[in-house]
C-alpha positions as CSV (number, residue, x, y, z in Angstrom):
1,M,0.0,0.0,0.0
2,D,1.6,3.3,-1.1
3,E,1.7,6.6,0.9
4,E,-1.1,8.2,-1.1
5,E,-3.5,5.2,-0.4
6,V,-2.6,5.4,3.3
7,R,-3.2,9.1,3.5
8,S,-6.6,8.7,1.8
9,Y,-7.6,5.9,4.2
10,I,-6.6,8.0,7.2
11,K,-8.3,11.2,6.0
12,A,-11.5,9.2,5.3
13,G,-11.3,7.8,8.8
14,E,-10.8,11.2,10.4
15,I,-13.8,12.7,8.5
16,A,-15.9,9.7,9.4
17,R,-15.0,10.1,13.1
18,R,-15.9,13.7,13.1
19,V,-19.2,13.2,11.4
20,R,-20.1,10.3,13.7
21,E,-19.5,12.5,16.7
22,K,-21.7,15.1,15.1
23,A,-24.4,12.5,14.6
24,E,-24.3,11.6,18.3
25,K,-25.0,15.3,19.2
26,M,-27.7,15.7,16.5
27,V,-29.7,12.6,17.2
28,R,-32.6,13.5,19.5
29,P,-36.3,12.8,19.7
30,G,-38.2,14.9,17.3
31,I,-35.5,15.5,14.7
32,G,-36.5,14.5,11.2
33,V,-34.6,11.6,9.8
34,L,-34.3,13.3,6.4
35,E,-32.8,16.4,8.0
36,L,-30.4,14.2,9.9
37,A,-29.2,12.2,6.9
38,R,-28.8,15.3,4.7
39,E,-26.9,17.2,7.3
40,L,-24.4,14.4,7.9
41,E,-23.9,13.8,4.2
42,R,-23.4,17.5,3.7
43,E,-20.8,17.5,6.5
44,I,-18.9,14.7,4.9
45,V,-18.5,16.7,1.7
46,E,-17.7,19.9,3.6
47,L,-14.8,18.1,5.4
48,G,-13.3,16.9,2.1
49,G,-14.8,13.5,1.5
50,Q,-17.7,11.9,-0.3
51,P,-20.3,9.5,1.2
52,A,-19.2,5.9,0.6
53,F,-22.9,5.0,1.0
54,P,-26.1,6.9,2.0
55,V,-26.3,7.6,5.7
56,N,-28.2,4.7,7.3
57,I,-30.6,5.5,10.2
58,G,-31.9,2.5,12.0
59,I,-34.6,3.1,14.6
60,N,-35.3,0.3,17.1
61,E,-35.7,-3.0,15.2
62,V,-34.4,-1.7,11.9
63,A,-30.8,-3.0,11.9
64,A,-29.4,-1.7,8.6
65,H,-30.0,-0.4,5.0
66,Y,-32.5,2.3,5.7
67,T,-31.9,5.8,4.4
68,P,-34.6,8.5,4.1
69,T,-36.4,9.2,0.9
70,P,-37.0,12.8,-0.3
71,E,-40.6,12.7,1.0
72,D,-39.7,11.0,4.3
73,T,-41.5,12.9,7.2
74,G,-40.4,10.5,9.9
75,V,-38.8,11.7,13.1
76,I,-36.8,10.1,15.9
77,P,-39.3,8.9,18.4
78,D,-39.2,9.1,22.2
79,G,-37.9,6.0,23.9
80,S,-36.0,4.7,20.8
81,V,-32.7,3.2,20.1
82,V,-31.1,4.9,17.0
83,K,-28.3,3.6,15.0
84,V,-26.4,5.8,12.6
85,D,-24.0,4.0,10.1
86,L,-22.0,6.2,7.8
87,G,-19.2,5.8,5.3
88,V,-16.7,8.2,3.8
89,H,-14.4,7.7,0.9
90,V,-11.4,9.8,-0.2
91,N,-10.3,9.0,-3.7
92,G,-12.2,5.7,-3.4
93,Y,-10.5,4.7,-0.1
94,I,-13.2,4.0,2.5
95,A,-13.9,4.5,6.2
96,D,-17.0,2.8,7.7
97,T,-18.2,3.6,11.2
98,A,-21.4,3.5,13.3
99,T,-22.8,4.5,16.6
100,T,-26.0,4.0,18.7
101,V,-27.8,6.6,20.6
102,C,-30.3,5.4,23.3
103,F,-33.3,7.2,24.6
104,N,-34.7,4.2,26.5
105,P,-33.2,3.5,29.9
106,A,-34.4,-0.2,29.7
107,L,-32.1,-0.7,26.7
108,E,-29.0,1.0,27.9
109,G,-27.5,-2.3,28.9
110,L,-27.9,-3.6,25.3
111,V,-26.2,-0.5,23.9
112,E,-23.3,-0.6,26.4
113,A,-22.7,-4.3,25.8
114,T,-22.4,-3.7,22.1
115,R,-20.1,-0.8,22.7
116,R,-17.9,-2.9,24.9
117,A,-17.8,-5.6,22.3
118,L,-16.2,-3.3,19.8
119,E,-13.8,-1.9,22.5
120,E,-12.6,-5.5,23.2
121,V,-12.2,-6.1,19.5
122,V,-9.9,-3.1,19.3
123,K,-7.6,-4.8,21.9
124,V,-7.2,-8.0,19.9
125,F,-7.4,-7.0,16.3
126,K,-3.9,-7.5,14.8
127,P,-2.3,-9.3,11.8
128,G,-2.5,-13.0,12.0
129,V,-5.6,-13.2,14.1
130,R,-8.3,-15.5,12.7
131,A,-11.6,-13.9,11.8
132,R,-13.4,-16.4,14.1
133,E,-11.4,-15.1,17.0
134,I,-12.8,-11.6,16.5
135,G,-16.3,-13.0,16.3
136,R,-15.6,-15.0,19.5
137,V,-14.8,-11.8,21.3
138,V,-18.0,-10.1,20.2
139,E,-20.1,-13.1,21.1
140,R,-18.5,-13.5,24.6
141,V,-19.0,-9.8,25.5
142,V,-22.5,-9.6,24.2
143,K,-23.7,-12.9,25.7
144,S,-22.1,-12.2,29.1
145,A,-24.4,-9.2,29.4
146,G,-27.4,-11.3,28.6
147,Y,-27.9,-10.4,24.9
148,K,-27.4,-12.0,21.5
149,P,-25.1,-11.0,18.7
150,I,-26.8,-10.8,15.3
151,V,-25.2,-13.8,13.6
152,N,-26.3,-13.0,10.0
153,L,-24.7,-9.5,10.0
154,S,-21.0,-9.2,9.8
155,G,-17.9,-7.0,9.4
156,H,-16.1,-7.0,6.1
157,S,-12.9,-6.3,4.2
158,M,-12.9,-3.1,2.0
159,D,-10.9,-2.1,-1.1
160,L,-10.8,0.7,-3.6
161,Y,-14.5,1.8,-4.3
162,L,-15.6,-1.5,-2.7
163,I,-17.5,-1.5,0.6
164,H,-17.5,-5.3,0.7
165,S,-14.5,-6.8,-1.0
166,G,-15.0,-10.5,-0.2
167,K,-14.0,-11.3,3.3
168,T,-16.4,-11.3,6.3
169,I,-15.8,-10.9,10.0
170,P,-18.5,-12.7,12.0
171,N,-20.2,-11.5,15.1
172,Y,-19.9,-14.9,16.7
173,D,-17.4,-17.8,16.9
174,D,-17.9,-19.0,13.4
175,L,-15.9,-22.3,13.0
176,T,-15.6,-21.7,9.3
177,A,-14.1,-18.2,9.5
178,L,-10.5,-19.4,9.5
179,W,-8.9,-16.8,7.4
180,R,-6.3,-14.5,9.1
181,I,-6.2,-10.8,9.2
182,G,-3.6,-9.4,6.8
183,E,-2.8,-6.1,5.2
184,G,-5.8,-4.0,4.1
185,A,-8.8,-2.2,5.4
186,F,-11.5,-3.9,7.5
187,A,-14.7,-2.9,9.1
188,V,-15.8,-4.6,12.4
189,E,-19.4,-3.9,13.4
190,P,-20.9,-5.7,16.4
191,F,-24.7,-5.9,16.2
192,A,-26.6,-7.1,19.3
193,T,-30.2,-7.5,20.4
194,D,-32.5,-8.9,23.1
195,G,-34.4,-10.7,20.3
196,S,-33.7,-13.7,18.2
197,G,-30.2,-12.7,17.0
198,L,-31.2,-12.8,13.4
199,V,-32.3,-10.2,10.8
200,R,-34.7,-10.6,8.0
201,E,-35.3,-8.6,4.8
202,G,-38.1,-6.0,4.9
203,S,-40.1,-5.0,1.8
204,E,-38.7,-1.5,1.5
205,V,-35.6,-0.6,-0.5
206,T,-34.0,2.9,-0.5
207,I,-30.4,2.0,-1.2
208,Y,-29.0,0.7,-4.5
209,A,-25.7,0.1,-6.3
210,L,-24.8,-0.4,-9.9
211,R,-23.1,-3.4,-11.5
212,P,-20.4,-2.8,-14.1
213,V,-22.1,-2.4,-17.5
214,R,-22.1,-5.2,-20.0
215,R,-23.0,-5.1,-23.7
216,V,-26.5,-3.9,-23.3
217,E,-28.4,-1.0,-24.9
218,L,-29.5,1.7,-22.4
219,T,-31.7,4.4,-23.7
220,A,-32.6,7.7,-22.0
221,P,-33.3,8.2,-19.1
222,E,-31.7,5.0,-17.7
223,G,-28.6,5.3,-19.9
224,D,-28.0,8.9,-18.8
225,F,-28.6,7.9,-15.2
226,Y,-26.3,4.9,-15.3
227,R,-23.5,6.9,-16.9
228,R,-23.8,9.7,-14.3
229,V,-24.0,7.5,-11.2
230,Y,-21.3,5.1,-12.4
231,G,-19.0,8.0,-13.3
232,E,-19.4,9.4,-9.8
233,R,-19.5,6.3,-7.7
234,R,-18.6,3.2,-9.7
235,T,-20.2,0.4,-7.7
236,L,-20.6,2.3,-4.4
237,P,-24.2,2.4,-3.0
238,F,-26.4,5.4,-3.7
239,T,-29.9,6.6,-3.1
240,F,-32.3,8.4,-5.5
241,R,-32.5,11.2,-3.0
242,W,-29.1,12.3,-4.4
243,Y,-30.4,12.6,-7.9
244,P,-33.5,14.8,-7.9
245,D,-33.4,15.3,-11.6
246,Y,-34.3,11.6,-12.0
247,Y,-36.5,11.0,-9.0
248,G,-39.8,11.3,-10.9
249,Q,-38.6,8.6,-13.3
250,S,-37.1,6.4,-10.6
251,Q,-39.4,3.4,-11.0
252,R,-38.8,3.3,-14.8
253,I,-35.1,3.5,-14.3
254,L,-35.0,0.9,-11.5
255,G,-37.1,-1.5,-13.5
256,S,-34.9,-1.1,-16.6
257,L,-31.6,-1.5,-14.8
258,S,-32.8,-4.3,-12.7
259,G,-34.2,-6.2,-15.7
260,R,-30.8,-6.0,-17.3
261,G,-28.9,-7.2,-14.3
262,L,-27.2,-3.9,-13.7
263,L,-28.7,-3.0,-10.3
264,V,-28.1,-4.3,-6.8
265,K,-30.9,-3.7,-4.2
266,Y,-30.3,-3.4,-0.5
267,P,-33.5,-4.2,1.3
268,V,-34.0,-2.8,4.8
269,L,-32.9,-5.4,7.4
270,V,-35.1,-5.8,10.4
271,E,-34.6,-7.9,13.6
272,K,-36.5,-11.1,13.0
273,T,-38.7,-10.7,16.1
274,N,-38.9,-6.9,15.8
275,R,-36.8,-6.3,18.9
276,P,-34.4,-3.4,19.2
277,V,-30.8,-3.6,17.8
278,A,-27.7,-1.8,18.8
279,Q,-24.6,-1.4,16.6
280,F,-21.1,0.1,16.8
281,E,-18.4,0.0,14.1
282,H,-14.8,1.0,13.4
283,T,-12.5,0.7,10.4
284,F,-9.1,-1.0,10.9
285,L,-6.2,-0.3,8.5
286,V,-3.5,-3.0,8.7
287,L,-0.1,-2.0,7.4
288,G,2.5,-4.7,7.9
289,K,2.6,-5.4,11.6
290,D,0.8,-2.2,12.5
291,V,-2.9,-1.5,12.9
292,I,-4.5,1.9,12.7
293,V,-8.1,2.3,13.8
294,T,-8.9,5.1,11.4
295,T,-12.3,6.0,12.9
296,M,-11.2,6.4,16.5
């Protein structure tokens, strides 16, 4: 990894940390989720980065993959547990981080256990450690507090313009996760719940990504849309909220791209028994024998 790559990873992490801290101050009962997402994404750009994916806001049982739509009138409710997951890229090099803000005293134990799980991972994350050992730490901390890790959500390796570059880091002691941590960028994100420990796909989709184009004919407006988004983001996730010029044609565009195999959909993920979920996340950059937690 050359110096420019390292600088980009570190800058992305610093921006992500600052925006995450802003999110923790902004999240409060009554604030609109659309206002929150727009302001955090604006701050990412203001600080010199670009969103690596749309800001995810997960309220209570919503674990992942929800970003507000332009007409979203929802607000943060009283007594809720709110997850904010955000990503930043600088020149395509990514930082991924998340936090949970709790407004329900009965769920503070869940949030604290999830936070401690990530803190314990920071202590053991190093080159040569097997992915299952990281998952074992998460599982031990979460279960010792009386909760369950979400076993079908995981951390992941990252690469240039790739949020998920092929390797997964489980949130439990997965006997099959035998690969060892090596040089590169990795996101570790404990999710925990007092529910089933599983998530299911909901019906709503507000986040998408493009697949690299094959030899297919794309006419306007889908061809124009594809070229614009791919030129800006390659295969990084996006939301139609970012492209107001096309929003009125979104269903036609989505249908056309999906029918040609050029669209990835990210359905909202919900805890299987509709119980609250907590999440914390950091990005780890491994350089030889050294580890930099870029989002701390």
